[in-house]
C-alpha positions as a Markdown table, in Angstrom:
| # | Residue | x | y | z |
|---|---|---|---|---|
| 1 | Met | 17.3 | -52.3 | 9.8 |
| 2 | Ala | 14.0 | -51.5 | 11.5 |
| 3 | Ser | 11.0 | -52.1 | 9.4 |
| 4 | Arg | 8.9 | -49.1 | 8.6 |
| 5 | Met | 5.4 | -48.9 | 9.9 |
| 6 | Arg | 2.9 | -48.7 | 7.1 |
| 7 | Ala | -0.1 | -46.5 | 7.6 |
| 8 | Pro | -3.4 | -48.3 | 7.2 |
| 9 | Arg | -5.3 | -47.6 | 4.0 |
| 10 | Ile | -8.0 | -45.0 | 4.4 |
| 11 | Ser | -11.5 | -46.3 | 3.7 |
| 12 | Leu | -15.0 | -45.7 | 4.8 |
| 13 | Ala | -14.6 | -48.4 | 7.4 |
| 14 | Asn | -11.9 | -46.7 | 9.4 |
| 15 | Leu | -12.8 | -43.0 | 9.0 |
| 16 | Lys | -13.4 | -41.3 | 12.4 |
| 17 | Pro | -13.2 | -37.8 | 13.8 |
| 18 | Ala | -9.8 | -36.5 | 15.1 |
| 19 | Pro | -9.3 | -36.9 | 18.9 |
| 20 | Arg | -10.9 | -34.2 | 21.0 |
| 21 | Ser | -12.5 | -32.6 | 17.9 |
| 22 | Gln | -16.0 | -33.3 | 19.1 |
| 23 | Gln | -17.8 | -32.4 | 22.3 |
| 24 | Asn | -21.1 | -33.4 | 23.7 |
| 25 | Glu | -24.0 | -31.0 | 23.2 |
| 26 | Lys | -24.8 | -28.8 | 26.2 |
| 27 | Arg | -28.4 | -29.6 | 27.1 |
| 28 | Val | -30.1 | -26.7 | 28.9 |
| 29 | Gly | -33.4 | -26.4 | 30.5 |
| 30 | Arg | -33.6 | -30.1 | 31.6 |
| 31 | Gly | -33.6 | -29.7 | 35.4 |
| 32 | Gln | -31.6 | -28.1 | 38.2 |
| 33 | Gly | -29.3 | -31.0 | 38.6 |
| 34 | Ser | -27.3 | -30.2 | 35.5 |
| 35 | Gly | -26.7 | -26.6 | 36.5 |
| 36 | Tyr | -28.4 | -25.3 | 33.4 |
| 37 | Gly | -32.1 | -25.7 | 34.4 |
| 38 | Gly | -34.6 | -23.0 | 35.1 |
| 39 | Thr | -33.5 | -20.0 | 33.0 |
| 40 | Ala | -31.1 | -22.2 | 31.0 |
| 41 | Gly | -28.1 | -19.9 | 31.4 |
| 42 | Arg | -29.9 | -16.8 | 30.1 |
| 43 | Gly | -30.3 | -15.0 | 33.4 |
| 44 | Ala | -33.5 | -13.4 | 34.6 |
| 45 | Asn | -36.5 | -13.1 | 32.3 |
| 46 | Gly | -36.5 | -10.1 | 30.0 |
| 47 | Gln | -36.0 | -9.1 | 26.4 |
| 48 | Lys | -32.6 | -10.7 | 26.1 |
| 49 | Ser | -33.8 | -14.0 | 27.4 |
| 50 | Arg | -36.3 | -14.5 | 24.6 |
| 51 | Ser | -35.7 | -16.3 | 21.4 |
| 52 | Gly | -35.3 | -14.4 | 18.1 |
| 53 | Pro | -32.8 | -12.0 | 16.7 |
| 54 | Gly | -32.7 | -9.8 | 19.8 |
| 55 | Ile | -32.0 | -6.1 | 19.9 |
| 56 | Lys | -29.9 | -4.5 | 17.1 |
| 57 | Pro | -26.3 | -3.3 | 17.8 |
| 58 | Gly | -26.3 | 0.3 | 19.1 |
| 59 | Phe | -29.8 | 0.3 | 20.5 |
| 60 | Glu | -30.0 | 2.1 | 23.8 |
| 61 | Gly | -33.6 | 1.4 | 24.9 |
| 62 | Gly | -35.2 | 4.1 | 22.8 |
| 63 | Gln | -33.1 | 7.1 | 23.8 |
| 64 | Thr | -30.9 | 8.8 | 21.2 |
| 65 | Pro | -27.9 | 6.6 | 20.7 |
| 66 | Ile | -24.4 | 8.0 | 21.1 |
| 67 | Thr | -23.7 | 7.5 | 17.4 |
| 68 | Lys | -26.4 | 10.2 | 16.6 |
| 69 | Leu | -25.4 | 12.6 | 19.3 |
| 70 | Phe | -22.1 | 13.6 | 17.6 |
| 71 | Pro | -22.4 | 15.6 | 14.3 |
| 72 | Lys | -20.6 | 14.7 | 11.1 |
| 73 | Arg | -17.9 | 16.9 | 9.7 |
| 74 | Gly | -16.3 | 16.7 | 6.3 |
| 75 | Phe | -15.7 | 13.6 | 4.3 |
| 76 | Val | -13.1 | 10.9 | 3.7 |
| 77 | Asn | -11.3 | 11.1 | 0.4 |
| 78 | His | -10.4 | 7.6 | -0.5 |
| 79 | Asn | -8.1 | 8.7 | -3.4 |
| 80 | Glu | -6.0 | 10.9 | -1.1 |
| 81 | Lys | -2.3 | 9.9 | -0.7 |
| 82 | Thr | 0.1 | 10.9 | 2.0 |
| 83 | Tyr | 3.7 | 11.2 | 0.8 |
| 84 | Ala | 6.8 | 11.0 | 2.9 |
| 85 | Pro | 8.7 | 14.3 | 2.4 |
| 86 | Val | 12.5 | 14.4 | 2.1 |
| 87 | Asn | 14.6 | 17.5 | 1.4 |
| 88 | Leu | 17.7 | 17.7 | -0.7 |
| 89 | Asp | 19.9 | 18.9 | 2.2 |
| 90 | Arg | 19.0 | 15.8 | 4.2 |
| 91 | Ile | 19.9 | 13.6 | 1.2 |
| 92 | Gln | 23.2 | 15.4 | 0.8 |
| 93 | His | 23.9 | 15.0 | 4.5 |
| 94 | Trp | 23.2 | 11.3 | 4.4 |
| 95 | Ile | 25.5 | 10.9 | 1.4 |
| 96 | Asp | 28.3 | 12.8 | 3.2 |
| 97 | Gln | 28.0 | 10.4 | 6.1 |
| 98 | Gly | 28.2 | 7.4 | 3.8 |
| 99 | Arg | 24.7 | 6.3 | 4.7 |
| 100 | Leu | 23.4 | 6.7 | 1.1 |
| 101 | Lys | 25.0 | 6.0 | -2.2 |
| 102 | Ser | 23.8 | 7.2 | -5.6 |
| 103 | Ser | 24.9 | 6.3 | -9.1 |
| 104 | Ser | 23.4 | 5.7 | -12.5 |
| 105 | Thr | 23.5 | 1.9 | -11.9 |
| 106 | His | 22.1 | 2.2 | -8.3 |
| 107 | Pro | 19.7 | 5.1 | -8.0 |
| 108 | Ile | 18.2 | 6.1 | -4.7 |
| 109 | Thr | 14.8 | 4.5 | -4.1 |
| 110 | Ala | 12.3 | 4.4 | -1.3 |
| 111 | Arg | 14.0 | 1.3 | 0.1 |
| 112 | Asp | 17.3 | 3.0 | 0.4 |
| 113 | Leu | 15.8 | 6.1 | 2.1 |
| 114 | Leu | 13.9 | 3.9 | 4.6 |
| 115 | Leu | 16.8 | 1.5 | 5.4 |
| 116 | Ser | 19.2 | 4.3 | 5.9 |
| 117 | Gly | 16.9 | 6.1 | 8.3 |
| 118 | Cys | 16.6 | 9.2 | 6.1 |
| 119 | Ile | 12.8 | 8.7 | 6.3 |
| 120 | His | 10.9 | 6.7 | 9.0 |
| 121 | Asn | 7.9 | 5.7 | 6.9 |
| 122 | Val | 7.2 | 5.5 | 3.2 |
| 123 | His | 3.4 | 6.1 | 3.6 |
| 124 | Asp | 2.1 | 6.1 | 0.1 |
| 125 | Gly | 5.4 | 7.1 | -1.5 |
| 126 | Val | 8.3 | 9.5 | -1.3 |
| 127 | Lys | 8.2 | 13.1 | -2.4 |
| 128 | Val | 11.5 | 15.0 | -3.0 |
| 129 | Leu | 11.4 | 18.6 | -1.9 |
| 130 | Gly | 13.8 | 21.4 | -2.8 |
| 131 | Asp | 14.5 | 22.8 | 0.6 |
| 132 | Gly | 18.2 | 23.1 | 1.2 |
| 133 | Ser | 19.0 | 22.8 | -2.6 |
| 134 | Glu | 22.0 | 25.1 | -2.1 |
| 135 | Tyr | 23.7 | 22.3 | -0.1 |
| 136 | Leu | 23.5 | 19.8 | -3.0 |
| 137 | Arg | 27.0 | 19.6 | -4.3 |
| 138 | Gln | 27.1 | 16.4 | -6.4 |
| 139 | Pro | 24.9 | 14.7 | -9.0 |
| 140 | Ile | 22.4 | 12.3 | -7.6 |
| 141 | Tyr | 20.1 | 9.7 | -9.3 |
| 142 | Ile | 16.8 | 9.1 | -7.6 |
| 143 | Ile | 13.5 | 7.4 | -8.3 |
| 144 | Ala | 10.6 | 8.8 | -6.3 |
| 145 | Ser | 6.8 | 9.0 | -6.4 |
| 146 | Arg | 6.6 | 12.8 | -6.6 |
| 147 | Ala | 9.0 | 15.7 | -6.8 |
| 148 | Ser | 8.6 | 19.5 | -6.5 |
| 149 | Gln | 9.7 | 21.7 | -9.4 |
| 150 | Ser | 12.5 | 23.3 | -7.3 |
| 151 | Ala | 13.9 | 19.8 | -6.4 |
| 152 | Ile | 13.8 | 18.8 | -10.1 |
| 153 | Gln | 15.7 | 21.9 | -11.2 |
| 154 | Ala | 18.3 | 21.6 | -8.4 |
| 155 | Ile | 19.0 | 17.9 | -9.1 |
| 156 | Glu | 19.4 | 18.5 | -12.9 |
| 157 | Arg | 21.5 | 21.6 | -12.3 |
| 158 | Thr | 24.2 | 19.5 | -10.7 |
| 159 | Gly | 24.0 | 16.9 | -13.5 |
| 160 | Gly | 21.8 | 14.4 | -11.7 |
| 161 | Lys | 18.6 | 12.7 | -12.9 |
| 162 | Ile | 15.2 | 12.2 | -11.2 |
| 163 | Val | 12.2 | 10.3 | -12.4 |
| 164 | Cys | 8.8 | 10.0 | -10.8 |
| 165 | Lys | 7.4 | 6.5 | -10.9 |
| 166 | Tyr | 3.9 | 5.4 | -10.0 |
| 167 | Tyr | 3.5 | 3.0 | -7.1 |
| 168 | Asn | 0.4 | 1.4 | -5.7 |
| 169 | Ser | 0.4 | -0.2 | -2.3 |
| 170 | Leu | 1.6 | -3.6 | -3.5 |
| 171 | Ala | 4.3 | -2.2 | -5.8 |
| 172 | Leu | 5.6 | 0.1 | -3.0 |
| 173 | Gln | 5.7 | -2.8 | -0.6 |
| 174 | Asp | 7.7 | -4.8 | -3.2 |
| 175 | Cys | 10.1 | -1.9 | -3.6 |
| 176 | Val | 10.7 | -1.6 | 0.1 |
| 177 | Glu | 11.2 | -5.4 | 0.4 |
| 178 | Gly | 13.5 | -5.5 | -2.6 |
| 179 | Arg | 11.4 | -7.9 | -4.6 |
| 180 | Ile | 11.8 | -7.9 | -8.4 |
| 181 | Asp | 9.9 | -11.0 | -9.2 |
| 182 | Arg | 6.6 | -9.2 | -9.8 |
| 183 | Ile | 5.6 | -6.6 | -12.4 |
| 184 | Ser | 4.7 | -3.2 | -10.9 |
| 185 | Ala | 1.1 | -2.0 | -11.5 |
| 186 | Ala | 0.4 | 0.6 | -14.1 |
| 187 | Pro | -1.7 | 3.7 | -13.2 |
| 188 | Thr | -5.4 | 3.4 | -13.9 |
| 189 | Arg | -6.9 | 6.7 | -12.7 |
| 190 | Arg | -7.0 | 9.4 | -15.3 |
| 191 | Glu | -5.3 | 11.9 | -13.0 |
| 192 | Asp | -2.4 | 9.6 | -12.4 |
| 193 | Ile | -2.0 | 8.8 | -16.1 |
| 194 | Ile | -1.9 | 12.5 | -17.0 |
| 195 | Trp | 0.5 | 13.4 | -14.2 |
| 196 | Tyr | 3.0 | 10.7 | -14.8 |
| 197 | Gly | 2.8 | 11.3 | -18.5 |
| 198 | Glu | 4.0 | 15.0 | -18.3 |
| 199 | His | 7.7 | 15.8 | -18.7 |
| 200 | Arg | 7.5 | 18.8 | -16.4 |
| 201 | Asn | 6.8 | 16.3 | -13.6 |
| 202 | Arg | 9.6 | 14.0 | -14.9 |
| 203 | Gly | 7.0 | 11.2 | -15.1 |
| 204 | Phe | 8.2 | 7.8 | -16.1 |
| 205 | Met | 5.7 | 7.6 | -18.9 |
| 206 | Ser | 6.7 | 10.8 | -20.6 |
| 207 | Ser | 8.4 | 10.3 | -24.0 |
| 208 | Leu | 10.5 | 13.4 | -23.4 |
| 209 | Thr | 11.6 | 12.1 | -20.0 |
| 210 | Leu | 12.5 | 8.7 | -21.4 |
| 211 | Lys | 14.5 | 10.4 | -24.2 |
| 212 | Ala | 16.4 | 12.4 | -21.6 |
| 213 | Leu | 17.1 | 9.2 | -19.6 |
| 214 | Glu | 18.2 | 7.3 | -22.7 |
| 215 | Gly | 21.2 | 5.1 | -21.9 |
| 216 | Met | 20.6 | 5.1 | -18.1 |
| 217 | Pro | 20.8 | 1.5 | -16.7 |
| 218 | Phe | 17.9 | 1.9 | -14.4 |
| 219 | Val | 15.3 | 2.7 | -17.1 |
| 220 | Glu | 13.0 | -0.3 | -17.6 |
| 221 | Glu | 11.6 | -1.4 | -20.9 |
| 222 | Arg | 8.1 | -1.5 | -19.4 |
| 223 | Trp | 8.2 | 2.3 | -19.0 |
| 224 | Lys | 8.5 | 2.7 | -22.8 |
| 225 | Leu | 5.6 | 0.2 | -23.3 |
| 226 | Leu | 3.4 | 2.1 | -20.9 |
| 227 | Ser | 4.4 | 5.4 | -22.5 |
| 228 | Ser | 3.2 | 4.2 | -25.9 |
| 229 | Glu | 0.0 | 2.4 | -24.7 |
| 230 | Leu | -1.3 | 4.9 | -22.1 |
| 231 | Gly | -0.2 | 7.9 | -24.1 |
| 232 | Arg | -2.4 | 7.2 | -27.0 |
| 233 | Trp | -5.1 | 9.6 | -25.8 |
| 234 | Lys | -2.8 | 12.5 | -26.7 |
| 235 | Lys | -3.0 | 11.6 | -30.4 |
| 236 | Gln | -6.7 | 10.9 | -30.5 |
| 237 | Asp | -9.2 | 13.4 | -31.9 |
| 238 | Met | -12.0 | 14.3 | -29.6 |
| 239 | Val | -15.5 | 14.2 | -31.2 |
| 240 | Glu | -17.7 | 17.0 | -30.0 |
| 241 | Lys | -21.4 | 16.4 | -29.7 |
| 242 | Lys | -23.5 | 18.6 | -31.9 |
């Protein structure tokens, strides 16, 4: 049996830099023989050849820079979300082709819609719309980010169930990737807490929605906890300033 080579013990006596990790300093301005004499690689004399911080980015010699020539229009809403729309007739067509399956144990999610090609991008979530509701012939179970009132009525008219669940960017990514090892984030903005706490929106934090979904396998215990914790403001008395 070949004997194993034992690595030498590391100490201050044998420490040295890794091979090719260090280079000699480039000495400039030390004569023409080195190739970096004279102007020392800075080109002809001028403002850019002097030492110091130099000119600031965007400076154009005193004339009006291009960043100030174009006017500003509007503003950027950092709370705006873009939802991927999907209509009921498209969902029914995908089910008829066998590309989607929906049951109480396996509801349709953003992952199913994306992998089946029903939508091409989840954006900030999926919104179910009611266009083509007359073609919906069977009960479907779906978990989306948003849903229109016509879509909610059409799905429940056929005996199906829909619930709107809050997703932030990380939770939506986990949903698309099929990860279940992390807990989804709870809504923190007041507008989101109010919207997902209303039964007319079929929000997952509404007590009436959870009561209507009682017995469904896809209902999570965390939904009930968030409903009780984030729904306390409805029972609190507001104190008006005199």
